[in-house]
C-alpha positions as CSV (number, residue, x, y, z in Angstrom):
1,M,0.0,0.0,0.0
2,G,1.4,3.4,-1.0
3,L,2.0,6.3,1.3
4,L,-0.7,8.4,-0.5
5,E,-3.3,5.6,-1.0
6,G,-6.8,7.1,-1.5
7,R,-5.5,10.7,-1.4
8,L,-6.8,13.1,-4.1
9,A,-4.0,15.3,-5.4
10,L,-4.1,18.2,-7.8
11,I,-0.7,19.1,-9.3
12,T,-0.2,22.2,-11.4
13,G,2.5,22.3,-14.0
14,A,2.3,18.5,-14.0
15,T,3.8,17.7,-17.4
16,R,7.3,18.9,-17.1
17,G,10.3,18.9,-14.7
18,I,9.4,18.8,-11.1
19,G,5.6,18.6,-11.6
20,R,6.0,15.6,-13.9
21,A,8.2,13.8,-11.4
22,V,5.8,14.5,-8.6
23,A,2.9,13.2,-10.6
24,L,4.7,10.0,-11.4
25,R,5.7,9.6,-7.7
26,F,2.3,10.4,-6.3
27,A,0.8,7.8,-8.7
28,A,3.3,5.2,-7.5
29,E,2.3,6.0,-4.0
30,G,-1.4,5.3,-4.7
31,A,-2.8,8.8,-5.0
32,D,-5.6,9.8,-7.3
33,I,-4.1,12.3,-9.6
34,L,-5.6,15.5,-11.2
35,A,-2.8,16.5,-13.6
36,A,-3.1,20.2,-14.7
37,A,-1.1,21.9,-17.4
38,R,-1.6,24.2,-20.4
39,S,-0.7,21.8,-23.2
40,N,-3.0,19.0,-24.2
41,D,-0.1,17.2,-25.9
42,D,2.0,17.3,-22.8
43,L,-0.8,16.0,-20.7
44,E,-1.3,13.1,-23.1
45,A,2.4,12.4,-22.9
46,L,2.2,12.3,-19.1
47,D,-0.7,10.0,-19.3
48,D,1.2,7.7,-21.6
49,A,4.1,7.6,-19.0
50,L,1.7,6.9,-16.2
51,R,0.0,4.1,-18.1
52,A,3.3,2.6,-19.0
53,N,3.8,2.3,-15.2
54,G,0.4,0.6,-14.8
55,Y,-1.5,3.7,-13.6
56,D,-4.7,4.5,-15.5
57,R,-6.5,6.8,-13.1
58,A,-5.1,10.2,-14.0
59,V,-7.6,13.0,-14.8
60,L,-6.0,15.3,-17.3
61,V,-6.9,19.0,-16.9
62,P,-6.0,21.7,-19.4
63,F,-5.3,24.6,-17.0
64,D,-3.9,28.1,-17.2
65,V,-2.8,29.1,-13.7
66,S,-2.3,32.8,-14.7
67,R,-6.1,33.4,-14.9
68,P,-8.6,33.1,-12.0
69,D,-11.5,31.6,-13.9
70,P,-10.0,28.1,-14.7
71,G,-9.4,27.5,-11.0
72,V,-13.0,28.3,-10.1
73,E,-14.3,26.1,-12.9
74,L,-12.1,23.2,-11.9
75,S,-13.1,23.6,-8.2
76,N,-16.7,23.3,-9.1
77,I,-16.0,20.1,-11.0
78,V,-13.9,18.6,-8.2
79,H,-16.7,19.5,-5.7
80,E,-19.3,17.8,-7.7
81,R,-17.2,14.7,-8.4
82,Y,-15.2,14.2,-5.2
83,G,-16.5,16.7,-2.6
84,R,-12.9,17.4,-1.4
85,L,-9.3,17.9,-2.3
86,D,-6.6,16.3,-0.1
87,V,-3.5,17.7,-1.7
88,L,-2.7,20.7,-3.8
89,V,0.8,21.0,-5.3
90,S,1.1,24.6,-6.6
91,N,4.0,24.0,-8.9
92,A,3.4,25.7,-12.3
93,G,5.9,28.5,-12.8
94,M,7.4,30.8,-15.5
95,L,11.0,32.1,-15.5
96,G,10.6,34.9,-18.0
97,T,13.4,36.6,-19.8
98,L,16.5,37.3,-17.6
99,M,17.1,41.0,-18.4
100,P,17.3,44.4,-16.8
101,V,14.0,45.2,-15.2
102,S,14.0,48.7,-16.7
103,Q,14.0,47.1,-20.2
104,M,11.4,44.5,-19.7
105,E,8.0,45.1,-21.4
106,P,5.3,45.6,-18.8
107,A,3.2,42.8,-20.4
108,E,6.0,40.2,-19.8
109,F,6.6,41.5,-16.3
110,E,2.9,41.1,-15.5
111,Q,2.8,37.6,-17.0
112,V,5.7,36.4,-14.8
113,M,4.0,37.9,-11.8
114,A,0.6,36.3,-12.7
115,T,2.1,32.9,-13.2
116,N,4.3,32.8,-10.1
117,L,2.3,35.0,-7.6
118,H,-1.2,35.7,-8.6
119,A,-1.7,32.0,-9.4
120,L,-1.3,31.1,-5.8
121,Q,-4.0,33.4,-4.6
122,Y,-6.3,32.2,-7.4
123,Q,-5.7,28.6,-6.2
124,L,-6.3,29.5,-2.6
125,Y,-9.6,31.2,-3.6
126,A,-10.7,28.3,-5.7
127,F,-9.6,25.3,-3.6
128,H,-9.6,26.4,0.0
129,D,-13.1,25.0,0.7
130,L,-12.2,21.7,-0.9
131,L,-9.0,21.4,1.2
132,R,-11.0,22.3,4.2
133,A,-13.5,19.5,3.3
134,S,-10.6,17.0,3.5
135,D,-9.8,15.4,6.9
136,A,-6.2,16.4,6.2
137,G,-5.9,19.1,3.5
138,R,-2.3,19.6,2.4
139,L,-0.9,22.5,0.3
140,I,2.6,22.5,-1.1
141,S,3.8,25.7,-2.8
142,V,7.0,25.3,-4.8
143,T,9.4,28.2,-4.5
144,S,12.9,29.0,-5.5
145,G,16.2,30.2,-4.0
146,A,15.7,33.4,-6.1
147,A,13.1,34.4,-3.4
148,L,15.9,34.8,-0.8
149,G,17.6,37.9,-2.1
150,A,17.8,40.4,-4.9
151,R,19.9,39.5,-7.9
152,P,20.3,41.4,-11.2
153,Y,18.1,40.4,-14.1
154,W,15.8,38.3,-11.9
155,A,13.5,41.0,-10.7
156,P,10.0,39.7,-11.7
157,Y,10.7,36.0,-11.0
158,G,12.4,36.6,-7.7
159,A,9.9,39.2,-6.5
160,A,7.0,36.9,-7.4
161,K,8.5,34.0,-5.5
162,A,9.3,36.1,-2.5
163,A,5.8,37.5,-2.4
164,S,4.2,34.0,-2.9
165,E,6.1,32.8,0.2
166,F,4.6,35.7,2.2
167,V,1.2,34.8,0.9
168,L,1.6,31.1,1.7
169,Q,2.8,31.8,5.2
170,A,0.0,34.2,5.9
171,Y,-2.4,31.6,4.7
172,A,-0.8,29.0,7.0
173,M,-1.5,31.3,9.9
174,E,-5.1,31.8,8.9
175,V,-5.8,28.0,8.7
176,R,-4.3,27.2,12.2
177,G,-7.0,25.2,14.1
178,T,-8.2,23.5,10.9
179,P,-7.0,20.2,9.4
180,I,-5.1,22.1,6.6
181,R,-1.4,22.3,6.6
182,A,0.3,24.6,4.1
183,N,4.1,24.6,3.4
184,I,6.7,26.0,1.0
185,L,9.1,23.7,-0.7
186,D,12.4,24.9,-2.2
187,P,13.6,22.2,-4.7
188,G,17.1,23.6,-4.8
189,R,19.4,22.9,-7.8
190,I,17.6,20.3,-10.0
191,R,18.1,19.3,-13.6
192,T,15.1,20.9,-15.3
193,D,14.5,22.8,-18.5
194,M,13.9,26.0,-16.5
195,R,17.3,25.5,-14.7
196,A,19.0,25.0,-18.0
197,A,17.4,28.2,-19.4
198,A,18.5,30.2,-16.3
199,F,22.1,28.8,-16.3
200,P,22.9,27.7,-19.8
201,G,26.6,27.2,-19.1
202,E,26.0,24.8,-16.2
203,N,26.8,21.1,-16.7
204,P,23.5,19.3,-16.1
205,E,25.4,16.1,-15.3
206,R,26.3,17.7,-11.9
207,L,22.6,18.0,-10.9
208,P,20.1,15.4,-9.7
209,E,17.0,14.6,-11.7
210,A,13.7,15.9,-10.4
211,A,12.6,12.4,-9.3
212,A,15.3,12.6,-6.6
213,I,13.4,15.2,-4.6
214,T,9.9,13.7,-4.8
215,G,10.2,12.0,-1.4
216,T,9.9,15.5,0.3
217,F,6.7,16.2,-1.6
218,V,5.3,12.9,-0.4
219,R,6.2,13.6,3.2
220,L,4.5,17.1,3.0
221,A,1.4,15.5,1.3
222,Q,0.8,12.8,3.9
223,A,-2.1,13.1,6.3
224,D,0.2,12.8,9.3
225,C,2.4,15.8,8.3
226,T,2.3,18.3,11.1
227,L,4.4,21.1,9.6
228,N,2.5,24.3,8.8
229,G,3.9,27.5,7.4
230,A,7.4,26.0,7.1
231,R,9.9,26.7,4.3
232,V,11.3,23.2,3.6
233,R,14.4,22.4,1.5
234,A,13.9,19.3,-0.6
235,E,16.2,16.4,0.3
236,I,17.9,14.6,-2.6
237,E,17.5,10.9,-2.3
238,G,19.1,8.0,-4.1
239,W,21.8,10.2,-5.7
240,Q,25.3,11.3,-5.0
241,P,27.5,14.1,-6.5
242,I,29.9,13.3,-9.3
243,A,33.5,12.9,-8.4
244,G,35.1,16.3,-7.6
245,D,31.8,18.0,-7.0
246,E,31.2,16.8,-3.4
247,D,32.0,20.2,-1.8
248,N,29.0,21.7,-3.5
249,W,26.6,19.5,-1.6
250,T,25.9,18.7,2.0
251,R,25.5,15.0,3.0
252,L,22.9,14.5,5.7
253,E,23.0,11.8,8.3
254,N,20.3,9.8,6.5
255,G,22.4,9.7,3.4
256,H,20.4,12.3,1.5
257,Y,21.9,15.5,0.1
258,L,21.2,19.2,0.1
259,P,22.8,21.8,-2.1
260,G,25.9,23.1,-0.2
C-alpha cells in the first residue's frame, strides 16, 4: 500500500520537470491524480508515461494558472465529483526573460507575476473550501532560491516567488486550528529545462534529476504531516554528486543531500 493511497491530489505544471516527477511519484504511492497543465499534448504524454507504469486513473486538466476563472471552474467540477481535495501542489511557474528590469516590457513582467504569484491566490480562492473538506488538506507551494535575495536580471521571478512565500505563510497562519497544513518547498538545484534556461553554461550532469526530490513532496502531502507555514528544502534521495563536486553538496545523516 502506497503512502498516499486514497488521497486526491491536484498538481499544477504537472507535465514537465518537477511537476511531472511529482505526478509519477504520487501515482506510484497510490494517490488519485488530477494533472493540470496548459498543453494537451504534454498532458497526453504524461498519461502515456503513467499508463506505462500501470497507472490509468489520472484525470487530465488543461489549465492556465495565470487566470482566475480556470481554478473556479475546476473547483466546481472537483466539488461535484469528489467533494474534497486532499493535496494541492502549486508548482506551475514561469522564469521569464532574464534581463534588466528597466528594459522588460510591462506585459511580460505582468505575465511572470501572474504565473508565479497571482496564481497562488487564485488557487487559494478556488480550492480552500475543498482542502477544508478533507480530513487532512495539504498545500505544497513550490518556491525558488531566487526568493531569498535580490539579484540582477531576476526581478520579476524573484519578486513573485518572495511574495508568494509571504502569501503562503499568511495563509498557513489563517488556517491554524483547521485540518489544513500549508508549506513552502524549495527544490534547490535540480536538472530541469527551467534551470537550463537560467544557467545555460551549467553542466546538467552535476545536478540530480527531479525524481530525486519527490520524497519530500510525499512527506508534506501525507495526512500525518504536522508542519505548517514551514519553508522546507527538498532532500535529494538515491543520488550522490559526481567525483570532484562533493564540496557543492551537504550530505545528511540519513544519506540524502542538500545543495551546499
